[in-house]
C-alpha positions in Angstrom: -12.6 -11.6 39.9 -13.1 -11.9 36.1 -12.0 -9.6 33.3 -14.5 -10.6 30.7 -15.6 -7.1 29.7 -12.0 -5.9 29.4 -11.3 -9.0 27.3 -14.1 -8.2 24.9 -12.9 -4.6 24.7 -9.4 -5.7 23.7 -10.7 -8.1 21.1 -13.5 -6.0 19.6 -12.5 -2.4 20.0 -8.7 -2.6 20.1 -8.5 -5.6 17.6 -5.7 -7.2 19.7 -4.6 -10.7 18.7 -5.7 -13.7 20.9 -2.1 -14.1 22.0 -1.9 -10.5 23.2 -5.3 -10.6 25.0 -4.3 -13.8 26.8 -1.0 -12.2 27.9 -2.8 -9.1 29.2 -5.4 -11.1 31.2 -2.7 -13.4 32.7 -0.9 -10.3 34.0 -4.1 -9.0 35.6 -4.7 -12.4 37.3 -1.0 -12.4 38.5 -1.4 -9.0 40.1 -4.8 -9.9 41.5 -3.3 -13.0 43.2 -0.6 -10.7 44.7 -3.2 -8.3 46.1 -5.2 -11.2 47.6 -2.1 -12.6 49.2 -0.5 -9.4 50.5 -3.5 -7.1 51.1 -6.6 -9.5 51.3 -8.0 -7.4 48.4 -10.3 -9.3 46.1 -10.4 -6.5 43.5 -7.7 -4.7 41.7 -10.1 -2.0 40.5 -9.3 0.1 43.5 -5.7 0.0 44.4 -3.0 2.5 45.3 0.2 3.0 43.4 2.2 1.8 46.5 0.6 -1.7 46.0 1.6 -1.8 42.4 5.1 -0.6 43.4 5.3 -3.5 45.9 4.3 -5.9 43.2 7.1 -4.6 41.0 9.6 -5.1 43.9 8.2 -8.7 44.3 8.7 -9.4 40.6 12.3 -8.1 40.7 12.9 -10.4 43.7 11.5 -13.2 41.6 14.2 -12.6 39.1 12.1 -11.1 36.3 13.9 -8.8 33.9 12.9 -5.1 33.6 11.6 -5.8 30.1 9.2 -8.5 31.4 8.1 -6.2 34.3 7.5 -3.3 32.0 5.3 -5.6 29.8 3.3 -6.6 32.8 2.8 -3.0 33.9 1.7 -2.2 30.3 -1.2 -4.7 30.9 -2.2 -2.9 34.1 -2.0 0.5 32.3 -4.3 -0.8 29.6 -6.8 -2.1 32.2 -6.9 1.1 34.2 -7.3 3.2 31.1 -10.3 1.0 30.2 -11.7 1.5 33.7 -11.3 5.3 33.3 -12.9 5.2 29.9 -15.9 3.3 31.2 -16.1 5.5 34.3 -15.5 2.6 36.7 -12.7 4.5 38.4 -11.9 8.2 38.8 -8.1 8.1 39.2 -5.6 5.9 37.3 -3.1 4.6 40.0 -0.4 4.4 37.3 -0.8 7.9 36.0 2.7 9.0 37.3 4.5 5.7 36.8 7.7 5.6 34.9 8.9 2.5 33.2 11.9 0.7 34.5 15.1 1.4 32.6 16.2 -1.3 30.1 19.3 -1.7 28.1 18.8 -1.2 24.4 19.2 -4.4 22.4 21.4 -3.9 19.3 19.7 -5.8 16.5 22.5 -6.7 14.1 21.0 -7.3 10.6 22.4 -9.9 8.1 24.8 -8.4 5.6 24.2 -8.4 1.9 26.9 -10.9 1.5 25.2 -13.3 3.9 22.0 -12.9 2.0 23.8 -13.8 -1.2 25.1 -17.0 0.4 21.5 -17.8 1.5 20.1 -17.4 -2.0 23.1 -18.4 -4.2 25.3 -20.8 -2.4 22.9 -23.0 -0.3 21.3 -25.9 -2.2 17.5 -26.2 -1.6 16.0 -29.6 -2.3 13.7 -29.8 -5.3 10.8 -31.0 -3.2 7.9 -29.6 -1.2 10.1 -28.8 1.9 13.0 -27.3 0.0 10.9 -25.1 -2.2 8.7 -24.0 0.7 11.6 -23.1 2.9 13.3 -21.0 0.2 10.0 -19.3 -0.6 9.5 -18.4 3.1 13.0 -16.9 3.3 12.4 -15.0 0.0 9.1 -13.7 1.4 10.5 -12.4 4.6 13.4 -10.7 3.0 11.5 -9.3 0.0 8.6 -7.9 2.1 9.9 -7.4 5.7 6.7 -8.9 7.0 6.4 -10.2 10.6 6.4 -13.9 11.4 2.8 -13.8 12.4 1.8 -12.1 9.1 3.7 -14.7 7.2 1.9 -17.6 9.0 -1.5 -16.1 8.4 -0.9 -15.1 4.8 -3.6 -16.5 2.5 -3.0 -17.8 -1.0 -5.7 -15.3 -2.1 -3.5 -12.5 -0.8 -1.1 -13.0 -3.7 -2.1 -11.2 -6.9 0.2 -12.4 -9.6 -1.4 -10.2 -12.3 -1.0 -7.0 -10.3 2.4 -8.1 -8.8 1.2 -7.3 -5.3 0.8 -9.0 -1.9 -1.9 -8.0 0.6 -0.6 -8.2 4.2 -2.9 -8.2 7.2 -0.9 -6.6 10.0 -1.4 -5.6 13.6 -5.0 -4.7 14.6 -6.2 -6.0 11.2 -4.6 -3.1 9.3 -4.0 -4.0 5.7 -1.1 -2.9 3.5 0.0 -3.7 0.0 3.6 -4.6 -0.8 5.2 -5.3 -4.2 5.7 -8.9 -5.5 9.2 -8.9 -6.7 10.2 -11.1 -9.7 12.5 -13.4 -7.8 9.9 -13.9 -5.1 7.2 -14.5 -7.7 9.4 -17.2 -9.4 10.1 -18.9 -6.1 6.4 -18.9 -5.1 5.4 -20.5 -8.3 8.0 -23.2 -7.8 6.6 -23.8 -4.3 3.0 -23.7 -5.4 3.5 -26.7 -7.7 4.2 -28.8 -4.6 1.7 -27.0 -2.3 -1.2 -28.2 -4.5 -0.1 -31.8 -3.9 -0.1 -31.6 -0.1 -3.1 -29.3 0.3 -5.6 -32.1 0.7 -7.5 -30.2 3.4 -8.0 -27.2 1.1 -6.4 -24.8 3.5 -6.5 -21.1 2.6 -3.1 -20.3 4.1 -0.2 -19.9 1.6 2.4 -21.8 3.6 1.7 -25.3 4.8 3.4 -28.2 6.6 4.1 -31.4 4.8 0.9 -32.8 6.3 -1.1 -30.0 4.8 -1.6 -28.0 7.9 -1.0 -24.3 8.6 2.6 -23.6 9.5 3.3 -22.5 13.1 5.7 -20.0 14.8 8.4 -22.5 16.0 8.6 -24.0 12.5 9.4 -20.6 11.0 11.9 -19.7 13.7 13.7 -23.1 13.4 13.8 -22.8 9.6 15.4 -19.4 9.7 17.9 -20.3 12.4 19.0 -23.5 10.7 19.6 -21.9 7.2 21.2 -18.8 8.5 23.5 -20.8 10.8 25.2 -21.9 7.6 25.5 -18.4 6.2 26.1 -16.3 9.3 28.1 -16.4 12.6 25.8 -13.9 14.2 24.4 -14.9 17.6 20.8 -13.9 16.8 19.2 -15.5 13.8 15.4 -15.1 13.7 12.6 -14.0 11.5 12.7 -10.6 13.2 16.3 -10.1 12.3 15.3 -10.8 8.7 12.7 -8.1 9.0 15.4 -5.8 10.4 17.7 -6.8 7.5 15.0 -5.9 5.0 14.6 -2.4 6.4 18.3 -1.7 6.9 19.2 -2.8 3.3 16.5 -0.6 1.9 17.7 2.4 3.9 21.3 1.7 2.9 20.3 1.9 -0.7 18.7 5.2 -0.3 15.0 4.3 0.3 12.8 7.0 1.8 12.1 6.4 5.5 8.4 7.0 5.1 8.2 4.4 2.3 10.0 1.9 4.5 7.5 2.7 7.3 4.6 1.9 5.0 6.2 -1.4 3.8 6.8 -2.5 7.4 3.3 -1.6 8.5 4.4 0.7 11.3 1.9 3.0 12.9 4.4 5.8 13.5 7.7 6.9 12.0 9.4 6.5 15.4 9.1 2.7 15.2 10.8 2.8 11.8 13.6 5.1 13.0 15.2 2.3 15.1 16.4 0.7 11.8 18.3 3.8 10.8 21.1 3.0 13.3 22.8 0.5 11.0 22.1 2.5 7.8 23.7 5.5 9.5 26.8 3.5 10.1 26.9 2.6 6.5 26.3 6.2 5.5 29.3 7.3 7.6 31.5 4.7 6.0 30.5 5.9 2.5 30.9 9.5 3.5 34.4 8.8 4.9 35.5 7.2 1.7 33.9 9.8 -0.7 34.2 13.2 0.9 37.1 15.2 -0.6 38.2 16.5 2.8 38.7 13.0 4.0 40.9 11.9 1.1 44.7 11.9 1.4 
């Protein structure tokens, strides 16, 4: 069976990225193949929860993690909600399903000292690659933007006169973040080299040495390589840098709602996960400052 109408729904109505749409459809095909094999059922539009439950058991036996399985079930949930909405089914087989339990991953942000090493102690080559790499790190730490947002950031999104950056987030939702002086200075240093390599007249801000749009693995590798010099933490990624941005703001007393807007979160609940580390810092300050805790 095909899922063309559902695919169009995800793209046009939900504004999901091409990557997300592909992942959803692949999960549907995976479940469809299971139903054909186990139940000789050519359509997943009319299934019972027991069949989905058996698929979950099958995935567990295949060695998939609970996180991966929950993601696949999320794809099914979206599909059956769509079928309900379009009146193609009357009962959602996943209506009473509860997600598998997963261990909460502790995201350890970089410390302010580690960020100082990144910006003050590491020598960046005075060429296209060196200036671009430092500008990317400055951009991620100064704005908290996602890796995908950085990759798709256009040169025209930078307003040097207004000192702002327009970021296109999930589901094409725009937000405006401040252009800080140090980031502005680094961007201008990078732009002198960008003009030389941008033979193809690309609109994206960050490019490869061949003048092409940068890609996810390049950004991940860049962050991992530089932060391996400054930090001994196991996880070193663009997402940890986003986590660092939020944590450092909260540690310095930033309002949670303001951080939510800067991160482009749809709900405050998404932002509150970053309060764990700032709360630890707050406890430390409290312990040192409160009169009842002094000897």
